[in-house]
N, C-alpha and C positions, 0 to 999 in steps of 0.2 A: 406514500411519500415519507421519507425519513428526514426529520429535522431534530437534532439533538442539541441541547444546551448543557454544558458542563460549567464548572466554576470559572474557567478561563477561556473556553472555546465554544464555538458553534460548529456543528457538523451539518452541512446542507448540500444540496445539489449544486453543481457548478453552473454558472451562467456566463454568457459571452463577455460581459463586462469584467470578468475576472482575468482577462488575458494578460494585462501588465504584471500583476502579481504572480500569475502562473508562469510566465516567461522568466521571471526572476528566480523561480524554483527550478524549472526543467531546463533552463538555459545555462545553469551553473554546473560545470563539469564535476565538481565535488559532490553536489547533491545527487546528480544522476548516477555517478559511480557507486555511491553508498546504496542507492536504491536498485542498482543492477541494470540500468538501461543507458543507452547512448543519449547524451545531452542534445537539446535542441539548439542547432547552430544559429538559427534565424527565428525571428518572431513568427514568420509564416509556418515554421515547423511546430512551434508551440501552439499556434492557432489550430493546426491540424490535430495535435494531441488533445487539446482542450475540447474540440468538437467530438472527438472519439469518446472522451470521458463523459460528455453530456449525453451522447446517444447510448452509451453503455448502460447508464441508469443506476448502477450500483457502485459508482466511484464518486466520492464526495470531497468537497472542499473543506479544509480545516481553516476556520476563520478565527483569528484572535479577537475576542470580544472587545477588548480595550481599544484597539485601533481599527477594527472592522476590515483588516487586511487578510487576504488569503495567504497562509503561511505554509500550507502543505496539502497533501491529498492522501486519502485512505479509502480503500474500497475492495470490492470483490470481483474476481475475474473467473470465467468458466474454468472448471477443473476438467481436463481432458484425460480420460482413462486410457488404459493400455490398448483398448480396442479402437481408439481414435474418436470415440463418441464422448459427448459431454456427460459427466456423471451427474445424476439427479441428486438434489439436496446437498451438493457439495460445491465448494468454490475455493479459490486461492485468494488469500489476502495479500494486498500490495499496498505499499505506502512510501511516501517521500516527504521530507520536511526541509524547509529552508534551513541551511546550516547555521544561520544566525540564531536559531532556536534550539539547536542540539544541546543535549545534556540538561534539559529543564523538565523532563518527564512529560512533555507535551504529547509525544506520539503514544506513550503508554496511556495517557488520559483519553486521547481521541480514540484509539483502537479499542480500549476497554469498553467505552460507552457504545461504540458501534457493534462490537461483538455481542454485548449484552442485549442490545436492541434486536439484532437479527435472530438471536436464539430465543428471546422472549416472544417475538412474533412468529416463531417457528418457520422462518424463511430458509434456514439451512440446518442440516444435521451435523455436517462435518466441515471444518475450515482447515485448509492446508496452507502451508507457508514454506518458502525456501529462501535461504540466505547464503551468501558466500561466507566461508568459514572465518575470514578475517574481519567480518563486520560484527564486532562485539556489541555495538549499540543495539542493532536489530536483534541480536541474540537475547539481550537482556529484555527487550520489549516483549518478545515471544515468551520468554520464561515468566515474566510478570503477568502475562495473560493466561498462563497455565498450559501452554502448548507442550506437547511431549515430543521428544526426539524420535524419529522414525528410521532414518537412513541417511547415508551420504554417498556422494560419488564425485569423481574427478572428471572434469571435462577433458576431452581429447586435446592434445597439443595443437591440433588443426581445427578445433571448433571455432565457429564464427563468434559465438557468445562466450566470453571469458575463458579463452584457451588455457588449459593447465590448472584452472582454479577448482577448488573443492567446494561443492554445494551441499548444504545440509537441509534435510527435509524434516518438517515438523507437522503435527496434527493436533487439532482440538475438536472434541466431540461435544455436542449439546448435552447438558445434563438431563437425565430422565426425570 
């Protein structure tokens, strides 16, 4: 089980009592857009997403130590290879932060500590990330973590997810 304490944050598993704070994050269209997903229109939508995060096991709450409130989420999702199978020892990092906390280095602090932990425990060899090209804040987070640019592509104008937007792919390998 991963529990991390930083100067300002605690990174821990989500619990059902996080729902109100979680809905404040995923129910905000600006937070969701920055993270690249559709916002939760209703608390029941947020409850479903929270249950999914709890079951997934590698998605964590970012808790502000001072207030003990959940202010974001950071975690790892299965990396699916070109053959449609999950890649061993690889995952994609995903994160979202309540916009009231943007620009304070919180996501860099949270993601840095989590990446260091999974690499130190040898849980992953490679971490992938993708962001939309207009998300400069996420780009800075990935660069601060040491991710390297891999490629980019533009979604079809008819795509369900972000039509016409350019997505940038990054990669970070565990040091040997």
